[in-house]
C-alpha positions, 0 to 999 in steps of 0.5 A, a space after each residue: 398093596 401093603 409095603 413093609 418098612 425095614 428097621 435097624 435094631 437099636 443104634 444100628 452100629 453093631 456088627 452084623 456078620 452075614 454070609 451067602 449060602 453059596 459061600 457057606 457051602 463053598 467054605 465047607 467044601 474048601 475046608 474038606 480039601 485042606 484036611 491034610 494040612 491040619 485042623 482048619 476052623 473058619 469064621 464063616 462070614 463074608 469079608 465085608 464088615 457090615 453094621 446092622 444099619 448097613 445091612 438094613 439099608 442094603 436089604 431095603 434098597 434091594 427090596 425097594 422098601 423104606 428103612 426109616 425106623 429104629 427098634 429101640 433096645 428096650 423093646 428087644 430086651 423086653 421081648 427077647 430077654 438075655 438073648 437080645 444081646 446077640 442083636 444089640 451087641 453084634 460082632 465084626 468078624 473077619 474070615 482071615 483064615 478062610 482067605 489065607 487058605 485060598 478061598 475066594 468069596 463069590 459074594 463078598 459084599 452084602 448088596 450083591 448077595 441080597 440081589 442074588 438071593 432076591 433073584 433066586 426067589 422070584 419065579 
């Protein structure tokens, strides 16, 4: 059987915001309950700050695959052009407004989220 190897993008230190679909839907529904309290704009991201390297390592662990490589920045720049900055620079976002409004994340850490997603894909 062929096994894939996972790779960090460039240094892997750039922010890699993520959110589980359950929390994305939960935040959207939660925001509808706050309509009488003014406009709520949320960063729809999980509360755990995660780098690209941490995400890649968690994904490799859950899928039981190695994560030993790095994709050099120039490869992403060559293949993606200007859009490569989205992957190479990243962002560290915090859902402070969502948490302050009382939303509780069901999947606050990346490994728990990935385990749940993997389990939902297995039949």
